[in-house]
Each structure stands twice: as structure tokens, then as C-alpha cells.
C-alpha positions, 0 to 999 in steps of 0.5 A: 500500500502506498504511503498516501493510501495508508494515510487516507485509510487510517484517517477514514477509520479514525474519522469514523471512530473505528479500527481494524485488528488482526487476530492471532493465536499463540497456541492451537485452539487457544486464546485469541489476541490482536494488534492494530493492523496499521502496526503490521507490515505483513504476515509471512511464513518463514523457514530461513535461517535464524542468526542466534545473538544470545544463548541465554535461556532468558533471552526474549530475542530469538535471533536475527532473520532476513526477509527481502534483504531486511534484517530484523530481530525476531521475538517469540510472543508466547515467551514474552507473555511468560516474561516477568521483569521481576525475574529476569533470569527465568528460563523462557525456552519451554514457553516458545511457540511449538511447531511440528518439525518441518512446519514454517514459522508464522511471523508478523512483521511489525512497524511501530515506534520507529522499529521494525521487528519480527514477532513469532505467533502460532497462527494468524486469524481474521481481521476484525473491524470495530468501533472504538466504543466496542473496545473495553479497558483490559482491567480484570483480565487474567493475573497481574503479570499477564494483565500488564501485557494487555491494553484492551479487549473486545469480542470476536464474530462468535462472541468469544474474547479477543485481547489486545496486546500492549505491543509498545510494552513488549518493545520496552521489555525486549530492549530495556536500553530503549528506556535508558536512552529516554533517561539520557534524553530526559537529562537534557530537557529543562524545566518549563515555567507555566501555570497551565496544566497538561491533559494526557490520554493513553491506554498503555500503562507503560506509556503513561508511566513514561509520559508522567516521568517526562512531564514531571521532569519538565515541571508541568502540572498534568492530569492523566487519563486511560482513554479518550472518553475519560479525558473528554468527560473531564474537559466537558465537566461543568466544574472544569476550568478550561482556561487552566488547560494549556495542552492536550497530549493524546494517543490515537488508539484508545478504547471508548473514544480514539484520539481522533474522536478527542480531536474532533470533539475539542476542535468542534467546540468553541470553548475548547477549539483553541487548545493545542492538541499533540498526537503522541503516536507510535505510527512510524515513518514519514506519514506523521506530518501528513497524518497530523494535518489530516486529523487537524492536530496541532503537533505530532510527536513520535511515541514519548520522545522527551526532547520532542515533547519539551520542544512542543511545550515550549512552542505552545506554553512558554 
């Protein structure tokens, strides 16, 4: 799909408060999971070489694979589901996706947060078209360790449960030095003096935590919401002082109300149309600026980049 065609397709879905989810399984006839299709370049069958980069049984990276001259890390998602950051030495080999000898690996090639990775799954299923109002927050699914890997849930065609994976959390768990890089960038940012508060909406607990740390470092007051609907409820509450709000930072993909729904409602209301809205998204590549314009957002930043966030806030709040 061409870049502009992809932008149009994403934009049209957001305008209708819709999304598309690719459903997949990690074991035969077991639970259904899903990822937004716009974070997936393609799903491939792979029988090529895997260049092992670590022989440690606790490693989440299976190795490096090469597909169409692109060399990328391969992650086994079932291993990640059994990974616990409090037990980093845990043996994960027994949790790898099981295949019969001679069978191809099924790999999702995922693009997000400026990364391209291969993710091994058991099988790809169907694409679900859903309204964001049909997506529920994932609180209450499974145990604490598993739950931290899920952001939301919805229903399959037959009414069975589909659980949406926090794929940004996977990236941080697999490559912990990404957070170390953010900490180094955070040391470069400076405090901003403002009496305005920032409203932040994101359904990923790991992203919310990172953003809270960045905003605390910059020194701005902020209120945080786990989805777009809760943010909208707060802004349009008669008790809320809209004049105190200096900026909205929102993800695009959120249950109940997407980031686009947030933008659409705020820009259409005369009391909130003046508020700067910043999209904080893991959508990768050169489409970011075009996407921001198509959504009528004021700014578009790559996911939780401390330096970009400081620059945006100085433009609008200083």
C-alpha cells in the first residue's frame, strides 16, 4: 500500500471512530489476541535461517532473520507473555511457540515506534473491524503479570474474547536500553515555567508511566487519563476550568473514544477549539506530518520522545 493510501485509510477509520485488528493465536485452539493492523507490515511464513545473538535461556530475542534483504530481530510472543521483569533470569525456552518439525514459522512483521521487528505467533486469524466504543479497558483480565501485557479487549464474530496486546510494552521489555536512552534524553530537557496544566490520554500503562516521568521532569502540572472518553468527560465537566488547560497530549488508539474522536470533539467546540492538541503516536515513518494535518492536530510527536515533547511545550506554553 502506498504511503498516501495508508494515510487516507487510517484517517477514514479514525474519522469514523473505528479500527481494524488482526487476530492471532499463540497456541492451537487457544486464546485469541490482536494488534492494530496499521502496526503490521505483513504476515509471512518463514523457514530461513535464524542468526542466534544470545544463548541465554532468558533471552526474549530469538535471533536475527532476513526477509527481502531486511534484517530484523525476531521475538517469540508466547515467551514474552511468560516474561516477568521481576525475574529476569527465568528460563523462557519451554514457553516458545511449538511447531511440528518441518512446519514454517508464522511471523508478523511489525512497524511501530520507529522499529521494525519480527514477532513469532502460532497462527494468524481474521481481521476484525470495530468501533472504538466496542473496545473495553483490559482491567480484570487474567493475573497481574499477564494483565500488564494487555491494553484492551473486545469480542470476536462468535462472541468469544479477543485481547489486545500492549505491543509498545513488549518493545520496552525486549530492549530495556530503549528506556535508558529516554533517561539520557530526559537529562537534557529543562524545566518549563507555566501555570497551565497538561491533559494526557493513553491506554498503555507503560506509556503513561513514561509520559508522567517526562512531564514531571519538565515541571508541568498534568492530569492523566486511560482513554479518550475519560479525558473528554473531564474537559466537558461543568466544574472544569478550561482556561487552566494549556495542552492536550493524546494517543490515537484508545478504547471508548480514539484520539481522533478527542480531536474532533475539542476542535468542534468553541470553548475548547483553541487548545493545542499533540498526537503522541507510535505510527512510524514519514506519514506523521501528513497524518497530523489530516486529523487537524496541532503537533505530532513520535511515541514519548522527551526532547520532542519539551520542544512542543515550549512552542505552545512558554
